[in-house]
C-alpha positions in Angstrom: 221.4 -88.8 105.7 219.6 -91.7 107.2 222.2 -94.2 105.7 225.0 -92.3 107.4 223.3 -91.8 110.8 223.9 -95.3 112.2 227.6 -95.1 111.4 227.9 -91.7 113.1 226.1 -92.9 116.2 228.4 -95.9 116.7 231.4 -95.4 118.9 234.2 -94.2 116.5 236.7 -96.7 117.6 234.4 -99.6 116.8 233.8 -98.4 113.3 237.5 -98.3 112.3 239.2 -101.1 110.4 242.3 -102.7 111.8 244.9 -100.5 110.0 243.7 -97.1 111.3 243.5 -98.6 114.8 247.1 -99.8 114.5 248.2 -96.3 113.3 246.5 -94.6 116.2 247.9 -97.0 118.8 251.3 -96.5 117.0 251.2 -92.7 117.4 250.5 -93.0 121.1 253.4 -95.6 121.5 255.7 -93.4 119.4 255.2 -90.5 121.7 255.5 -92.6 124.9 259.0 -93.8 123.7 260.0 -90.3 122.5 258.9 -88.3 125.6 260.3 -90.9 128.0 263.8 -89.8 126.8 264.0 -86.4 125.0 262.6 -84.0 127.7 265.6 -85.1 129.9 268.2 -84.9 127.2 269.3 -81.3 127.8 269.9 -82.0 131.5 271.8 -85.1 130.7 274.1 -83.4 128.2 274.8 -80.4 130.4 275.0 -82.3 133.7 276.3 -85.9 133.3 278.3 -85.1 130.1 279.3 -81.6 131.1 278.7 -80.1 127.6 278.6 -76.3 127.3 275.4 -74.5 126.8 276.1 -73.6 123.2 276.9 -77.3 122.5 273.7 -78.5 124.1 271.7 -76.0 122.0 273.5 -77.2 118.9 272.8 -80.9 119.6 269.1 -80.1 120.2 268.9 -78.0 117.1 270.5 -80.8 115.0 268.0 -83.2 116.3 265.1 -81.0 115.3 266.6 -80.3 111.9 267.3 -84.1 111.2 263.6 -84.8 112.0 261.4 -81.9 111.0 263.6 -80.7 108.2 263.8 -84.1 106.5 260.1 -85.0 106.7 259.9 -84.5 102.9 262.4 -87.4 102.5 260.2 -89.8 104.5 257.1 -88.6 102.6 258.8 -89.1 99.2 260.0 -92.6 100.2 256.4 -93.4 101.4 255.0 -92.5 98.0 257.6 -94.6 96.2 257.7 -97.8 98.4 254.6 -97.6 100.5 254.4 -96.8 104.3 255.2 -100.3 105.6 259.0 -100.4 104.8 259.4 -96.8 105.7 257.8 -97.2 109.1 259.7 -100.4 109.8 263.0 -98.8 108.8 262.2 -95.8 111.0 261.4 -97.9 114.0 264.6 -99.9 113.6 266.7 -96.7 113.4 264.9 -95.1 116.3 265.5 -98.2 118.5 269.2 -98.2 117.4 269.5 -94.4 118.0 268.1 -94.6 121.6 270.3 -97.6 122.4 273.4 -95.7 121.0 272.4 -92.5 122.9 272.3 -94.4 126.2 275.9 -95.4 125.9 277.2 -92.2 124.1 279.7 -90.2 126.2 281.8 -88.5 123.5 280.5 -85.4 121.7 280.7 -87.1 118.3 278.9 -90.1 119.6 276.1 -88.0 121.1 275.7 -86.0 117.9 275.6 -89.2 115.8 273.0 -90.9 118.0 270.8 -87.8 118.2 270.9 -87.4 114.4 269.9 -91.0 114.0 267.0 -90.5 116.4 265.8 -87.5 114.5 266.1 -89.0 111.1 264.2 -92.1 112.2 261.2 -89.9 113.0 261.7 -88.2 109.6 261.0 -91.6 108.1 258.1 -93.1 110.2 256.1 -89.9 111.1 255.3 -88.9 107.5 254.6 -92.5 106.5 252.1 -92.9 109.4 250.5 -89.4 108.9 250.1 -90.1 105.2 248.5 -93.5 105.7 246.2 -92.3 108.5 245.0 -89.4 106.3 244.4 -91.9 103.4 242.6 -94.3 105.7 240.4 -91.5 107.1 239.3 -90.5 103.7 238.4 -94.1 102.7 236.6 -94.6 106.0 234.6 -91.4 105.3 233.7 -92.6 101.8 232.7 -96.1 103.1 230.8 -95.2 106.3 230.0 -91.4 106.2 232.0 -90.8 109.4 233.8 -87.6 108.8 237.6 -87.8 108.3 238.2 -85.1 110.8 236.9 -87.3 113.6 239.3 -90.1 112.7 242.2 -87.6 112.5 241.1 -86.1 115.8 241.3 -89.5 117.4 244.8 -89.8 115.9 245.9 -86.5 117.4 244.4 -87.5 120.8 246.3 -90.7 120.7 249.6 -88.9 120.1 248.9 -86.4 122.9 248.1 -89.3 125.3 251.5 -90.6 124.6 253.0 -87.2 125.2 251.3 -87.1 128.6 252.4 -90.6 129.7 255.9 -90.5 128.2 257.5 -87.8 130.6 255.9 -89.5 133.6 257.4 -92.9 132.6 260.8 -91.2 131.8 260.9 -89.5 135.2 260.3 -92.8 136.9 263.0 -94.5 134.8 265.5 -91.8 135.6 265.9 -93.2 139.0 268.0 -95.9 137.4 269.8 -93.3 135.3 269.5 -91.8 131.8 270.8 -95.0 130.2 267.8 -96.9 131.6 265.4 -94.4 130.1 267.1 -94.8 126.7 267.0 -98.5 126.8 263.3 -98.3 127.7 262.8 -96.1 124.7 264.6 -98.7 122.6 262.3 -101.5 123.9 259.2 -99.4 123.0 260.3 -99.1 119.4 261.3 -102.7 119.1 257.8 -103.6 120.2 256.3 -101.2 117.7 258.7 -102.7 115.0 257.5 -106.2 115.8 253.8 -105.2 115.8 254.1 -103.5 112.4 256.2 -106.3 110.9 253.3 -108.6 111.8 250.2 -106.5 111.4 250.9 -103.7 108.9 249.8 -104.5 105.3 251.5 -103.3 102.1 249.3 -100.4 101.0 251.5 -98.8 98.3 249.7 -96.2 96.2 252.1 -96.5 93.3 253.8 -99.9 93.4 251.2 -102.6 92.4 248.1 -101.9 90.5 244.8 -103.7 90.0 245.4 -107.4 89.2 249.0 -107.2 90.3 250.2 -105.1 87.4 253.2 -102.9 88.0 252.4 -99.2 88.0 254.5 -96.1 87.7 256.0 -94.7 90.9 256.0 -91.0 91.2 259.4 -89.2 90.7 260.7 -86.5 93.1 261.3 -84.0 90.3 257.7 -84.2 89.1 256.6 -83.7 92.7 258.7 -80.6 93.2 257.3 -79.1 89.9 253.8 -79.7 91.1 254.5 -78.2 94.5 256.0 -75.0 93.2 252.9 -74.2 91.1 250.3 -75.6 93.4 248.9 -72.4 94.8 246.3 -74.1 97.1 249.0 -76.2 98.8 251.4 -73.2 99.1 248.5 -71.4 100.8 248.1 -74.3 103.2 251.9 -74.2 103.9 251.5 -70.5 104.8 248.6 -71.2 107.1 250.3 -74.2 108.8 253.6 -72.3 109.1 251.8 -69.5 110.9 250.2 -72.0 113.3 253.5 -73.9 113.9 255.5 -70.8 114.6 252.8 -69.7 117.1 252.6 -73.2 118.7 256.4 -73.2 119.2 256.1 -70.3 121.6 255.1 -72.8 124.2 258.8 -73.4 124.3 260.1 -69.8 124.0 257.5 -67.2 124.9 255.7 -69.1 127.6 258.8 -69.8 129.7 259.9 -66.2 129.3 256.5 -65.0 130.6 256.5 -67.3 133.6 260.0 -66.0 134.5 258.7 -62.5 134.3 255.4 -63.0 136.2 256.4 -65.7 138.7 260.2 -65.5 138.9 260.6 -69.1 137.9 259.4 -71.8 135.4 258.1 -74.1 138.1 254.6 -74.0 136.6 255.7 -74.9 133.2 255.3 -78.6 133.6 251.8 -78.2 135.0 250.8 -76.0 132.0 252.2 -78.6 129.5 250.2 -81.3 131.4 247.1 -79.1 131.2 247.6 -78.8 127.4 247.9 -82.5 127.0 244.8 -83.2 129.2 242.8 -80.8 127.2 243.6 -82.6 123.9 243.1 -86.1 125.4 239.7 -85.2 126.9 238.4 -82.7 124.4 239.7 -83.6 121.0 237.1 -86.2 120.1 234.0 -84.2 121.3 235.4 -81.1 119.5 236.1 -83.1 116.3 232.6 -84.5 116.4 231.1 -81.1 116.8 233.3 -79.6 114.1 232.7 -82.4 111.7 229.0 -81.8 111.7 229.3 -78.0 111.1 232.5 -77.0 109.4 234.5 -78.0 106.4 238.2 -78.5 106.9 239.2 -75.1 105.6 236.6 -73.4 107.8 237.8 -75.3 110.8 241.4 -74.3 109.9 240.3 -70.6 109.8 238.6 -70.9 113.2 241.6 -72.5 114.7 243.9 -69.8 113.4 241.7 -67.2 114.9 241.9 -68.9 118.3 245.7 -69.2 118.1 245.8 -65.4 117.3 243.4 -64.8 120.2 245.8 -66.7 122.6 248.5 -64.1 122.0 246.2 -61.1 122.0 244.5 -62.3 125.3 248.0 -62.8 126.9 249.0 -59.3 126.0 245.8 -57.8 127.4 246.0 -59.8 130.6 249.7 -59.0 131.4 248.7 -56.3 134.0 246.7 -58.9 135.9 250.0 -60.7 136.7 250.5 -64.2 138.2 249.8 -67.3 136.1 246.6 -65.9 134.6 248.1 -64.6 131.3 250.0 -67.9 130.8 247.0 -69.9 131.6 244.9 -68.0 129.0 247.7 -68.5 126.4 247.9 -72.2 126.9 244.2 -72.9 126.9 243.4 -70.8 123.8 246.5 -72.0 121.9 245.6 -75.7 122.7 242.0 -75.2 121.5 243.4 -73.7 118.3 245.7 -76.6 117.9 242.8 -79.0 118.3 241.1 -77.4 115.3 244.1 -76.6 113.0 246.0 -80.0 113.1 243.1 -82.4 112.1 241.7 -79.8 109.7 245.0 -79.5 107.8 245.5 -83.3 107.6 241.9 -83.7 106.5 242.1 -81.0 103.8 245.4 -82.1 102.2 244.0 -85.3 100.5 241.5 -83.1 98.7 244.3 -80.8 97.4 246.8 -83.4 96.1 246.7 -86.6 94.1 246.8 -89.8 96.2 250.1 -91.1 94.7 251.9 -87.9 96.0 250.2 -87.6 99.4 253.4 -88.7 101.2 255.5 -86.1 99.4 253.1 -83.3 100.1 252.6 -84.4 103.7 256.4 -84.3 104.3 256.8 -81.1 102.4 254.1 -79.4 104.6 256.0 -80.3 107.8 259.5 -79.5 106.3 258.4 -76.1 105.0 256.7 -75.1 108.3 259.7 -76.3 110.2 262.0 -74.2 108.0 259.9 -71.1 108.8 260.0 -71.8 112.5 263.8 -72.2 112.4 264.3 -69.0 110.4 262.0 -67.0 112.7 263.6 -68.3 116.0 266.2 -65.6 116.4 263.9 -62.6 115.4 261.2 -63.9 117.8 263.7 -64.3 120.6 264.9 -60.7 120.0 261.3 -59.5 120.0 260.5 -61.2 123.3 263.4 -59.5 125.0 261.6 -56.1 124.6 259.1 -57.2 127.2 255.6 -55.9 127.8 252.5 -56.5 125.7 254.0 -55.4 122.4 255.7 -58.8 121.5 252.4 -60.7 122.2 250.4 -58.3 120.0 252.9 -58.7 117.1 252.9 -62.5 117.5 249.1 -62.4 117.2 249.5 -61.2 113.7 251.4 -64.3 112.6 248.4 -66.7 112.5 246.2 -63.9 111.1 248.6 -63.8 108.1 248.2 -67.5 107.8 244.5 -67.0 107.2 245.5 -65.5 103.8 246.5 -69.0 102.7 243.3 -70.8 103.5 241.2 -71.3 100.3 237.8 -72.8 99.8 237.7 -76.6 99.4 237.2 -77.6 95.7 233.7 -78.4 94.7 232.7 -82.1 94.9 234.0 -84.1 91.9 236.4 -81.4 90.7 240.1 -82.4 90.6 242.6 -80.5 92.6 244.7 -78.0 90.6 247.8 -80.3 90.7 246.0 -83.1 88.9 244.7 -81.1 86.0 247.8 -79.0 85.5 250.4 -81.8 85.7 250.8 -84.1 82.6 251.5 -87.7 83.2 255.1 -88.5 83.7 256.9 -90.9 81.5 257.8 -94.3 83.0 261.4 -94.6 84.2 263.6 -96.7 81.9 263.0 -100.4 82.4 259.8 -100.0 84.4 256.4 -100.6 82.8 254.0 -97.7 82.8 
């Protein structure tokens, strides 16, 4: 313990090598560029372009699918080629997509640009998340600083970007939506240049010790592993329950504000409150959690808080005003601050390093599919009104608790490693 103490007392940022710092700054910049444009997209489509409500919904849904639904593609490419080319390609496509969107005025052009914007994120986000998880584990092994603290800093950086982005976008909209899009393009071109210069090649499966070529993991073998990896499927169940609950910020919360206040005027302030809580509280909370809880235990606690956010809202409905919504946002955000770093920290213990990208992408894609499938039933449930929908939704993260298993004992391989035989090398490639 004495050998670890000096590292844990040092300011976290100062202990980090250059690559994790770059990835944390990247996450902040990604969200600045993204949130400077996307929150204003629906108004632009329905207002300036005059698209019908159904078409606006379709465009937004296609963007979500092309991003969240294709995370597994970006994760697989990361395993095969390393994060650097995937991040660079994603940044270039995102810059091109925002530039295209700024000049798109026909429906086909809007859809094409939005799909490009979403697919770009499906490339760089899994690559960045995979590499920050890998770097957090290595930093923990080297210094004793718990990986959840590094991943908490990563989450806080992303949330800071989500807080700054809409403010920047609102200011840029004075010059029109095209100006905001071009600013987003500029942000991603800067990120592209920075990564082209500073991001090293950290492929897990491309080049081995001494420069020898090593086998790159195949997609088919990864799918086989996934389908019989019970611990990972349990994590998917837990994370899907969290993500479905978290998405109620965009569905249940506006509906509650309309019911209690007659408008959604407070929605922006509540979103800002959520961001401020993460930016200000993520690091202290991660430090406290790292000293006391394993990632699975932190994940369980986070899911309990998420469930509590719905139960508290249902109980507080008779109070009226903004109180139920405020309780929902605060408790849900606290749950998020536990669940997200814990899930990212636990995943490297469950899967082999060379497939970390694939499983990182699969976790997001599977959870996104659950959210997509549950959207209509949840919307219908919320139309019933009263406390009942909130109590029912509180059950969702509780069901996710079923999937959270104990972390494997130190030194024991995860189930996927011991159960899966080595794959043969592809024809023409040395094993």
